[in-house]
N, C-alpha and C positions, 0 to 999 in steps of 0.2 A: 504494500500500500504506500502510495507516495504522499508527499506533503499536501496540505489543503490548498483550496483555491477559492477565490471570491471574485466575482466579476459583475459589472453592471452592463447590460446589453440593451441595444435599441435597434429597431427596424423601421425604416421609412419606405413605403411603396407608393409609386405614382403611376396612374394609368396612362398608357400611350395608345389611345384609341380604344376600340371595343374589346379586343382579345389580347393585346400586348401590354407589357408593363415594364417598369424600371424599379428596381429595389436596391436600397443602400443599407448595409449592415454595419453595426459598430459594437465594439466590446472593449472594456478597459477594466483593469484591476490587478490581481496578483495570481501567479501560477508558479508552482514549484519554488515558492519563496522568492520569486523574482517578479519584477513588474511585467505586466502583460498588456498589450494593446493589439487591436485588429480591426481592419476595415475590409469590407467586401462589397461586391456589386453583382447584380443579375440583370440581364435583358432577356425577357422571356415571352413566349406565347402560351396561353392556357385556355383550355376548354374544360369546364368542370365536369362534363360528362365523358370526356375522352382522356385528357392528360395534360402534360406540360413539357415544353422544350425550351432550353435557354442556354445562353453563354454566361460564364462565371469568371470572376477574378477576385483574389484575396491577397492581402498584405498583412501578415501577423508577425509580432515581435515578442519574444520571451527573453527578458534580460537584454543581451546584446545579439541574440540570434534571430535572424530574419528568415521567415518562411514566405515564399511567394508561390501562388498557384493560379494557373489559368486553364480553363477547360470548358466542358459542356455538362449539362444536367438534363435529365428527363424523368418523367413520371407517367405511369399508365394506371387508369382507374378502372377496376373490374369489380363492379358491385361493392361488396364489403371488403375487398382487398385493394391495396395499392402496391405497386412495384416501382422502385426508384433506382436511378443510377447516376453516378457522377464520375468523371474521369478527365485527365489532362496531364499537364506537365508541372512539376514542382522544381523551383529554383530557390535562390537566395543564399544564405550562409549555411545551409544544411545540405544533406544529401540531395543530389539532383537526379531527376529521372521521371518516368511516368508514374502516375497514381490512378487508382480506380476504386470504386466502391459500389456495392449493390445492397439493397435493403427492401424490406417489405413491411406493410402494416395490415393487420387483421382487425377490422372493426367488429368486435363482439356484439355491440349495438351502436347506435349513432353517437353515443357519448362515452364509449369505453373502447380503447384501442391498445393493442399489443404490437410492439416494434421489434424487428430483428434486423441486424445489419452486419456487413463485413466490409473492411477497408484494407487496401494494400498500398503501402507507401514505398518509396525508394529505399534500398537496403534490405528488401524482403521483410519489412516491418508489417505485420498483419494485426488487425484489431477486430475482435468480435464483440457485438453489443446486443443487449436486450433491454427493453424498456416498456413502460406502461403509462398511459395517461387517462385520467378520468375526470369528466366534467359533470359534477353533481347537478341534478335538476331540482333538488329540494332546498336549495340555499336562497331562493328568492331571486337569483340571477344566474344566467348561463354565461357569465364572463369570467368565472374563476375555474381553474382546473388544477388538479394535483398530478404530479408525475414522479416517477422513480426510474432510475437507469443504472445499469451495471455494464462495465466493459472489461475485456481482458486483452492486453497487448502481449504478443508472444515475446518472451525474454525481458519484459518490462514490468509485469505485474498487473494488478487489478485496480479498478477505480469504480466509484459509485457516486450517485447524486440523488437527492430527493428535494422536492420544492413545490412551489405554487406559482402559477402563471395567471396574470390578469390580461384578458383580451379586450381591446377596444373594438368597436365596430358593431355593437348591438347584440341582440339575442340570436344566436345561431347554435345548431348542434355542432359537436366536435368534428364530425366528418365534413360538414359544410365549411367549417373554418379551414380545415386542412386543404380543401379542394377549391376554395374560392378566394381565400385571403393570401397572405404572403407565402412565397416559397420558404423552406426552412433556412434559417440564418446560416451563413457560411463560416461565421467566426465565433460561435458559442462553444467554448471548450467542452462543455458537457451537455449539449443539446440533444433532443430526441431526433437526430437527423436521419434522413434517408439519403444516402447511407450513413455510416457511423462517423466519428469525429473527423474534422477537416484537416487536422494535423496529427502527427503520430505521437504527440505528447499528451498523455491522458492522466489526469489526477482527480481525486474526489472533490466534489463541491458540496458541502453539507447542506447548504440552502442556496437555492438559485431562483431568482425572480426575473421573469421575462415580461417586458412591456411591448406590446405589439400594436402597430397602427396599420391595419389592412387597407389596401386600395379601395 
């Protein structure tokens, strides 16, 4: 188990016509007992009944180590299942080379989802992840959700996170949020991403709060 992490994350999405969008991601805090900051961007097409296709780019820094990733992302929506992929090239001050990831979501009901993911980074670094997110309907609002996540990185150990998310954008079911609002942030160190974390440094975050501003 690594050292703790704490970050403040933000997402801003802007519509570009009917089916296209631009999203900017930001994160700042501490990771591995070092300062952490990250910015990311997506340009994407989405149809909530079909899926998502987009271009992505990130710039993340842990201490003095810079991670840069540029690539593509895609999602397919199949009734109560979603399949997602990301891939591209990683550079910066770390190992350079291709990265890719694949993941899936199973919506047990419209407000409860289980996530599975796999990520491969340069240097044969692989990460497996599992997570769950639940948006209660009995709290008088459908803008709060609870989540938990665990990951295992080969030769690096385990990590875990539990927390609460507050979603802006009105009353929606969880499956509607995931398929009509923002793509998953590229720079959340312990997000429920499809696929799993966007860099190969994974540490536990005891409490994680995400503020989301959907398009």
